[in-house]
C-alpha positions in Angstrom: -7.0 -62.8 -54.4 -8.1 -64.4 -57.5 -4.3 -64.0 -59.2 -3.1 -65.9 -56.5 -5.2 -68.6 -56.7 -4.4 -69.0 -60.4 -0.8 -68.7 -59.4 -1.5 -71.9 -57.2 -2.9 -73.9 -59.5 -0.5 -73.4 -62.2 1.9 -74.5 -59.9 0.1 -77.9 -59.0 -0.5 -78.5 -62.3 3.3 -78.2 -63.0 4.7 -80.1 -60.5 1.8 -82.9 -61.4 2.8 -82.8 -65.1 6.5 -82.8 -64.7 6.9 -83.6 -61.0 7.0 -87.3 -61.6 10.0 -87.3 -64.3 12.3 -85.4 -61.7 11.5 -87.2 -58.8 10.4 -90.6 -58.4 8.9 -89.2 -54.6 5.7 -87.4 -56.3 2.5 -89.2 -57.3 1.7 -89.1 -61.3 -1.8 -87.7 -60.6 -3.3 -88.6 -63.9 -6.6 -86.7 -64.6 -6.3 -84.5 -62.1 -3.8 -82.7 -64.1 -5.8 -81.9 -66.4 -8.5 -81.2 -64.6 -6.5 -78.3 -62.7 -5.5 -76.7 -66.3 -9.3 -76.6 -67.3 -9.9 -74.7 -63.9 -7.1 -72.5 -64.5 -7.7 -71.4 -67.7 -11.5 -70.4 -67.0 -10.4 -68.5 -64.2 -8.3 -66.6 -66.2 -10.5 -66.1 -68.9 -13.4 -64.9 -66.4 -10.7 -62.5 -65.3 -9.9 -61.6 -68.6 -13.5 -60.9 -69.0 -13.5 -58.9 -65.8 -16.4 -61.4 -65.0 -14.9 -61.8 -61.5 
């Protein structure tokens, strides 16, 4: 379950980071991209440490 959350957050981060350059229909998300990245990194670290 946690792996799927990490994958979904990474995909959303990639769409937010590179989407506006590919398609003008995708809005720029600004700080949300960085927030998603921080959440993904924290979840990966917690997963590696077997805390979750």
